[in-house]
C-alpha positions as CSV (number, residue, x, y, z in Angstrom):
1,M,121.8,110.7,100.0
2,T,122.3,107.6,97.8
3,S,119.6,104.9,97.8
4,L,122.0,102.6,99.7
5,E,122.6,105.2,102.4
6,L,118.9,105.7,102.6
7,A,118.2,102.1,103.0
8,K,120.8,102.0,105.8
9,E,119.4,105.0,107.6
10,A,115.9,103.5,107.5
11,A,117.4,100.2,109.0
12,K,119.2,102.2,111.7
13,I,116.0,104.0,112.6
14,L,114.1,100.7,112.8
15,D,116.8,99.2,115.0
16,S,116.6,102.2,117.3
17,K,112.9,101.4,118.0
18,K,113.6,97.7,118.5
19,G,112.5,96.5,115.0
20,I,112.8,92.6,114.8
21,D,115.0,90.9,112.2
22,I,115.9,93.9,110.1
23,Q,117.1,93.2,106.6
24,A,117.9,95.1,103.4
25,I,117.8,93.5,100.0
26,G,119.3,95.0,96.8
27,V,116.6,94.4,94.1
28,R,117.9,96.8,91.4
29,E,119.0,93.8,89.3
30,V,115.8,91.8,89.6
31,T,113.0,94.5,89.4
32,T,112.4,98.1,88.3
33,L,110.3,98.7,91.5
34,A,113.1,99.9,93.6
35,D,116.9,99.6,94.3
36,Y,116.4,98.4,97.8
37,F,113.8,96.9,100.1
38,V,114.2,97.3,103.8
39,I,112.2,94.7,105.8
40,A,111.5,94.6,109.5
41,A,108.9,93.3,111.9
42,G,107.2,94.4,115.1
43,G,105.8,92.2,117.8
44,S,102.4,93.9,117.9
45,S,100.3,96.2,115.6
46,T,101.1,99.0,117.9
47,Q,104.8,98.5,117.4
48,V,104.4,98.1,113.7
49,K,102.7,101.6,113.6
50,A,105.4,103.0,115.9
51,L,108.3,101.7,113.7
52,A,106.7,103.1,110.5
53,D,105.9,106.4,112.1
54,E,109.5,106.8,113.4
55,V,111.0,106.0,110.0
56,E,108.7,108.6,108.4
57,F,109.4,111.2,111.1
58,Q,113.2,110.8,111.2
59,L,113.6,110.8,107.4
60,K,111.4,113.9,107.2
61,Q,113.9,115.6,109.6
62,L,116.5,114.9,106.9
63,G,114.3,116.4,104.2
64,I,113.1,113.1,102.8
65,S,109.4,112.3,102.5
66,P,107.7,109.2,101.2
67,N,106.1,109.2,97.8
68,H,103.4,106.9,99.1
69,I,102.4,105.1,102.3
70,E,100.1,102.0,102.5
71,G,98.7,100.0,105.3
72,H,98.1,102.4,108.2
73,R,94.6,101.2,108.7
74,S,95.5,97.5,109.4
75,N,98.9,98.0,111.0
76,T,99.9,94.5,110.0
77,W,102.0,95.6,107.0
78,I,102.9,99.2,106.5
79,L,104.8,100.1,103.3
80,L,106.7,103.4,103.0
81,D,107.7,104.1,99.4
82,Y,110.7,106.4,99.0
83,G,111.1,105.7,95.3
84,N,114.4,103.9,95.1
85,V,114.0,102.5,98.6
86,V,110.8,100.7,99.9
87,V,110.5,100.1,103.6
88,H,108.2,97.2,104.7
89,V,107.2,97.0,108.3
90,F,105.3,93.9,109.2
91,L,103.5,92.2,112.1
92,K,105.7,89.1,112.6
93,E,102.9,86.7,111.5
94,T,102.2,88.7,108.4
95,R,105.9,88.8,107.5
96,D,106.1,85.0,107.9
97,F,103.0,84.7,105.6
98,Y,104.3,86.8,102.8
99,D,107.9,85.9,103.2
100,L,109.4,88.7,101.0
101,E,112.9,87.4,101.7
102,R,112.1,84.2,99.8
103,L,110.2,86.1,97.1
104,W,113.3,88.4,96.5
105,Q,115.9,85.8,97.2
106,D,117.7,86.6,93.9
107,G,118.3,90.1,95.3
108,E,121.6,91.0,97.0
109,Q,121.6,90.7,100.8
110,I,122.9,94.0,102.2
111,D,125.3,93.9,105.2
112,L,123.7,96.1,107.8
113,S,126.2,95.2,110.6
114,S,127.7,98.8,110.5
115,V,124.3,100.3,111.4
116,L,122.6,97.8,113.6
117,E,123.4,97.4,117.3
């Protein structure tokens, strides 16, 4: 699976669990951290945890495990690092505060219309 396919699969999983404002940003040209960031929000800390858990579970079913996970204690920002793809799941207020979309605005906005309902 390519990193773009992985990013789209993560977005699809987040959408299936009612993630809010799901976006993918191609950051390969602006950082060495990853090829893509997938960003979504949940309406509560419970939903943030459920979204992150579902991404982790569904991708493990495909044989893909995260290299690292951060944020499970607070459930306001959970990061799942898959190497070339980093999934950020935020509580809406936390997402607004950190505003990663603005921070990575030089990245390429990825069209997710084919995977989001």
